[in-house]
C-alpha positions as CSV (number, residue, x, y, z in Angstrom):
1,M,-0.5,-37.8,10.3
2,R,-1.8,-36.0,7.3
3,Y,-2.1,-32.1,7.7
4,L,-4.8,-30.4,5.5
5,P,-5.5,-26.9,4.4
6,R,-7.5,-25.0,7.0
7,D,-10.3,-22.6,6.3
8,A,-10.5,-18.9,7.6
9,A,-11.4,-20.0,11.2
10,G,-8.4,-22.3,11.2
11,V,-10.3,-25.7,11.1
12,S,-10.3,-28.2,8.1
13,D,-13.5,-29.9,7.3
14,D,-11.6,-32.9,6.3
15,E,-10.0,-33.5,9.9
16,T,-12.1,-35.7,12.3
17,D,-11.4,-35.9,16.1
18,P,-11.0,-39.6,17.1
19,V,-13.9,-39.4,19.6
20,A,-16.2,-38.0,16.9
21,A,-15.0,-40.4,14.3
22,A,-15.8,-43.4,16.8
23,L,-19.0,-42.2,18.4
24,S,-20.7,-39.6,16.0
25,G,-24.1,-40.6,15.3
26,S,-24.5,-42.7,18.3
27,T,-23.7,-40.2,21.1
28,D,-24.4,-36.6,21.6
29,L,-21.0,-34.9,21.3
30,Y,-22.1,-31.2,21.5
31,D,-19.2,-29.2,23.3
32,I,-17.2,-32.4,23.5
33,A,-16.0,-33.2,19.8
34,D,-18.8,-31.5,18.0
35,W,-20.6,-28.2,18.0
36,E,-23.6,-26.4,16.8
37,P,-25.4,-23.4,17.9
38,R,-28.0,-24.4,20.8
39,S,-27.7,-22.1,23.7
40,T,-28.1,-18.3,23.8
41,L,-24.4,-17.8,24.3
42,D,-24.1,-19.9,21.2
43,G,-26.4,-17.8,19.3
44,V,-24.7,-14.6,20.6
45,S,-21.3,-16.1,19.5
46,V,-22.5,-16.8,16.0
47,S,-24.0,-13.3,15.5
48,L,-21.0,-11.5,16.8
49,Y,-18.7,-13.5,14.8
50,G,-20.9,-12.7,11.6
51,L,-20.8,-9.0,12.7
52,L,-16.9,-8.9,13.1
53,H,-16.5,-10.8,9.8
54,A,-18.8,-8.6,7.9
55,S,-17.4,-5.3,9.4
56,R,-13.6,-6.1,9.4
57,R,-12.9,-3.7,6.6
58,W,-15.0,-1.0,8.1
59,L,-13.0,-1.5,11.3
60,L,-9.9,-1.2,9.6
61,V,-11.1,1.9,7.7
62,A,-12.3,3.5,11.1
63,L,-8.9,2.9,12.7
64,A,-7.2,4.6,9.7
65,V,-9.5,7.6,10.0
66,L,-8.8,8.2,13.6
67,L,-5.1,7.8,13.0
68,F,-5.4,10.0,10.0
69,V,-7.0,12.8,12.0
70,A,-4.8,12.3,15.1
71,Q,-1.6,12.6,13.0
72,L,-2.5,15.1,10.5
73,A,-4.8,17.5,12.0
74,A,-2.1,20.3,12.3
75,T,-1.3,19.7,8.6
76,I,-5.0,19.9,7.5
77,L,-5.7,23.0,9.6
78,L,-2.5,24.6,8.2
79,A,-3.7,24.0,4.6
80,I,-6.9,25.5,5.4
81,R,-5.2,28.7,6.7
82,Q,-2.7,28.7,3.9
83,P,-4.3,27.5,0.8
84,E,-1.3,28.1,-1.2
85,L,0.4,25.0,0.4
86,G,-2.7,22.9,-0.8
87,V,-2.1,24.1,-4.2
88,L,1.7,23.3,-4.1
89,A,0.8,19.8,-2.7
90,A,-1.7,19.2,-5.6
91,L,1.0,20.4,-8.1
92,S,3.5,18.1,-6.7
93,A,1.5,15.1,-7.5
94,V,1.0,15.9,-11.1
95,P,3.9,13.7,-12.3
96,A,2.6,10.8,-10.4
97,L,-0.8,11.4,-11.8
98,A,0.4,11.5,-15.3
99,I,2.0,7.9,-14.9
100,V,-1.4,6.7,-13.5
101,G,-3.1,8.3,-16.5
102,Y,-0.7,6.4,-18.9
103,L,-1.4,3.2,-17.2
104,W,-5.1,3.6,-17.0
105,Y,-5.3,4.7,-20.6
106,G,-3.0,2.1,-21.9
107,D,-5.0,-0.9,-20.3
108,P,-5.8,-3.4,-23.1
109,T,-8.8,-4.6,-21.4
110,N,-11.7,-2.4,-20.2
111,R,-10.6,0.7,-18.5
112,E,-11.3,0.7,-14.9
113,P,-14.4,2.8,-13.7
114,L,-14.0,6.0,-11.8
115,E,-15.7,4.9,-8.4
116,P,-13.4,2.2,-7.4
117,L,-10.4,4.3,-8.4
118,A,-11.8,7.1,-6.2
119,I,-12.3,5.0,-3.5
120,T,-8.8,3.3,-3.6
121,F,-7.2,6.9,-3.7
122,V,-8.9,8.0,-0.5
123,L,-8.2,4.7,1.3
124,S,-4.6,4.9,0.4
125,I,-4.5,8.5,1.9
126,L,-6.2,7.2,5.0
127,F,-4.1,4.2,5.4
128,A,-1.0,6.2,4.8
129,S,-1.4,7.2,8.7
130,I,-0.9,3.4,9.8
131,A,2.4,3.2,8.0
132,A,3.4,6.7,9.6
133,L,2.6,5.5,13.0
134,V,4.4,2.1,12.6
135,N,7.5,3.7,11.2
136,T,7.7,6.3,14.0
137,L,7.4,3.5,16.8
138,L,10.1,1.3,15.0
139,N,12.5,3.9,14.0
140,P,14.2,4.1,17.4
141,L,15.1,0.3,17.5
142,F,17.1,0.7,14.4
143,S,18.9,3.9,15.4
144,F,21.1,2.1,17.7
145,V,22.4,-0.1,15.1
146,P,25.6,1.4,13.8
147,V,26.3,1.9,9.9
148,V,23.6,-0.4,8.7
149,G,20.7,0.6,11.0
150,M,19.0,2.7,8.4
151,V,19.4,0.2,5.6
152,L,17.8,-2.4,7.9
153,Y,15.1,0.0,8.8
154,F,14.3,0.6,5.0
155,F,14.3,-3.0,4.1
156,L,12.6,-4.5,7.1
157,V,10.2,-1.7,8.2
158,V,9.6,1.2,5.7
159,G,9.5,-0.7,2.3
160,P,7.3,-3.6,3.7
161,I,5.0,-1.4,5.7
162,E,4.4,1.4,3.3
163,E,3.8,-1.1,0.4
164,T,1.6,-3.2,2.5
165,V,-0.8,-0.3,3.4
166,K,-1.0,0.7,-0.4
167,W,-1.8,-2.9,-1.1
168,L,-4.4,-3.0,1.6
169,A,-6.1,0.2,-0.1
170,V,-6.7,-2.0,-3.3
171,R,-7.5,-5.0,-1.3
172,V,-10.2,-3.4,0.8
173,G,-11.5,-1.0,-1.9
174,A,-11.1,-2.2,-5.4
175,F,-10.4,-5.9,-5.3
176,G,-13.9,-7.0,-6.5
177,S,-13.5,-4.6,-9.4
178,I,-10.3,-6.2,-10.9
179,N,-11.5,-8.1,-13.9
180,A,-8.0,-8.8,-15.5
181,V,-4.7,-9.3,-14.1
182,V,-3.5,-5.9,-15.4
183,D,-6.4,-4.1,-13.5
184,G,-4.5,-4.6,-10.5
185,V,-1.6,-2.5,-11.9
186,V,-3.9,0.6,-12.5
187,Y,-5.5,0.1,-9.0
188,G,-2.0,-0.2,-7.4
189,A,-0.9,3.0,-9.2
190,V,-3.8,4.9,-7.9
191,A,-2.9,3.7,-4.4
192,G,0.6,4.8,-4.9
193,L,-0.7,8.2,-6.1
194,G,-3.0,8.6,-2.9
195,F,0.1,7.7,-0.6
196,A,2.4,10.0,-2.5
197,S,-0.2,13.0,-2.1
198,I,-0.7,13.0,1.5
199,E,3.0,12.4,2.1
200,N,3.8,15.4,-0.3
201,A,1.3,17.6,1.6
202,L,2.9,16.6,4.8
203,Y,6.5,17.3,3.8
204,I,5.5,20.7,2.0
205,S,3.9,21.7,5.3
206,Q,6.8,20.6,7.6
207,G,9.1,22.7,5.3
208,Y,6.9,25.5,5.6
209,T,6.4,25.5,9.5
210,Q,10.3,24.8,9.8
211,A,11.1,27.9,7.9
212,L,8.6,29.9,9.7
213,S,9.9,28.9,13.2
214,A,13.6,29.4,12.1
215,E,12.7,32.8,10.7
216,S,15.2,32.1,7.9
217,G,14.0,33.3,4.4
218,E,10.4,33.2,3.1
219,P,8.5,30.2,4.4
220,I,6.6,29.8,1.1
221,V,9.8,29.6,-0.8
222,A,10.9,26.7,1.3
223,A,7.6,25.1,0.7
224,L,8.2,25.7,-2.9
225,Q,11.6,23.9,-3.0
226,T,10.2,21.0,-1.1
227,A,7.1,20.7,-3.4
228,T,9.7,20.9,-6.6
229,S,11.7,17.8,-4.9
230,R,8.6,15.9,-3.9
231,A,7.4,16.2,-7.6
232,F,10.1,14.0,-8.4
233,V,9.7,11.5,-5.6
234,G,6.2,11.0,-6.1
235,P,6.2,8.9,-9.1
236,G,8.3,6.3,-7.4
237,H,5.4,5.4,-5.0
238,V,3.1,4.8,-8.0
239,L,5.6,2.6,-9.7
240,Y,6.3,0.4,-6.7
241,S,2.8,-0.3,-5.8
242,S,2.0,-0.9,-9.5
243,F,4.1,-4.1,-8.9
244,A,2.3,-5.2,-5.9
245,G,-1.0,-4.4,-7.7
246,Y,0.0,-6.6,-10.7
247,Y,0.5,-9.5,-8.5
248,L,-2.7,-8.9,-6.4
249,G,-4.5,-9.1,-9.8
250,L,-2.6,-12.3,-10.7
251,A,-3.7,-13.7,-7.3
252,K,-7.1,-13.1,-7.9
253,F,-7.2,-15.5,-10.8
254,N,-4.9,-18.1,-9.1
255,S,-6.7,-18.8,-5.8
256,D,-4.7,-22.0,-5.2
257,N,-1.5,-19.8,-4.7
258,A,-3.0,-16.5,-4.0
259,G,-1.2,-16.1,-0.8
260,P,2.4,-16.7,-2.2
261,I,1.6,-14.6,-5.1
262,V,0.5,-11.7,-2.9
263,V,3.5,-11.9,-0.8
264,K,5.8,-11.9,-4.0
265,G,4.2,-8.7,-5.2
266,I,4.7,-6.9,-2.0
267,L,8.2,-8.2,-1.7
268,V,8.9,-6.9,-5.1
269,A,7.6,-3.5,-4.4
270,A,9.1,-3.2,-0.9
271,L,12.7,-4.2,-2.3
272,I,12.5,-1.6,-4.9
273,H,11.2,0.9,-2.5
274,A,13.9,0.1,0.1
275,T,16.7,0.3,-2.4
276,Y,15.5,3.7,-3.5
277,N,15.4,5.0,0.1
278,T,19.0,3.6,0.9
279,A,20.4,5.1,-2.2
280,V,19.2,8.5,-1.6
281,T,20.3,8.4,2.1
282,Y,23.8,7.3,1.4
283,L,24.8,8.4,-1.9
284,P,24.9,12.1,-1.0
285,D,28.0,11.1,1.4
286,L,29.6,9.0,-1.3
287,I,29.2,11.1,-4.4
288,P,31.3,14.5,-4.5
289,G,29.2,17.4,-5.3
290,W,25.9,15.9,-4.8
291,N,23.0,18.6,-5.0
292,L,19.7,18.8,-6.2
293,V,20.3,18.6,-9.8
294,V,22.2,15.3,-9.1
295,F,19.4,14.2,-7.0
296,V,16.7,14.7,-9.8
297,G,19.0,13.1,-12.3
298,F,19.2,10.0,-10.1
299,V,15.6,9.9,-9.3
300,I,14.7,10.0,-12.9
301,T,17.2,7.4,-13.8
302,F,16.0,5.1,-11.0
303,D,12.3,5.5,-11.9
304,A,13.1,4.9,-15.7
305,V,14.6,1.6,-14.9
306,V,11.9,0.7,-12.7
307,G,9.3,1.8,-15.2
308,Y,10.8,0.0,-17.9
309,L,10.7,-3.3,-16.0
310,L,7.0,-2.5,-15.4
311,Y,6.3,-1.7,-19.0
312,R,8.0,-5.0,-20.2
313,K,5.6,-6.8,-17.8
314,L,2.7,-5.0,-19.0
315,K,3.8,-5.5,-22.8
316,R,4.0,-9.3,-22.2
317,Y,0.4,-9.3,-20.9
318,Q,-0.8,-7.2,-23.6
319,S,0.8,-9.4,-26.4
320,H,-1.0,-12.3,-24.8
321,Y,-4.3,-10.6,-24.5
322,H,-4.3,-9.6,-28.2
323,R,-3.4,-13.3,-29.1
324,A,-6.4,-14.4,-26.7
325,T,-8.9,-11.9,-28.1
326,N,-7.5,-12.0,-31.7
327,S,-7.1,-8.3,-31.6
């Protein structure tokens, strides 16, 4: 039997049921081997499918909003009561923002408009709540695995889930605005910026409340220390999701292999992400004298290597773009 590609509903137009092949045209095969909307229920089914198909993105966004409010309501209220925490969160995102600005300004094609960039940023903040929920639910499953439990958790859960939700922010928000492969890099970077921004805010708020409850030193000092360390972590999110964004842009213009291309992009981003998480989790126990300075040095080195790989990929596209446009 020959198996053919199926459409979105799981049915190929090229496959024919044997009853339909033999009797089509001579016998009414409605609800037997053929179908068309006839009854009231059929009409309701068609209308409901159309509604679900058209609103699937909004349903995802609504779910993300509900999770966002449920998980981060306390953080939001704390930031309102202590506005200096919001300022620290904003400042901690500046290095990540600088990378986004560099990628946006360096796009050899037309620079992306602000509206889809803003939509992607907001969606990535909202979708971060989905990753937080999944990570929290699955973490206990790996805590029982000795030695390599956290490594498996980073590579099988944290990396794939967080990079997927950042990819979703681009796919839901700005996919239609991608006019060249490298546009995906910029939108992916913005998704990483949104994710890093809300993650930084969450960590800074947690550092503040923990210091406040422990009554050990000034809580605002603890928040400042957290903001400083997070400022070096944020750029990683931008770089990882830039790879996924690049391959999403590539997939848009290669529809025959779009699925595998998208998967490759998410895998690349997830593997880099998980490698970083594993390193910063286990290196402190392996390297004598590990401290904040060593941590910052490692993060800068790691991001520099990843950034260079992304830079090479972009330069290859840029050189071919100039050849294609004679510019």
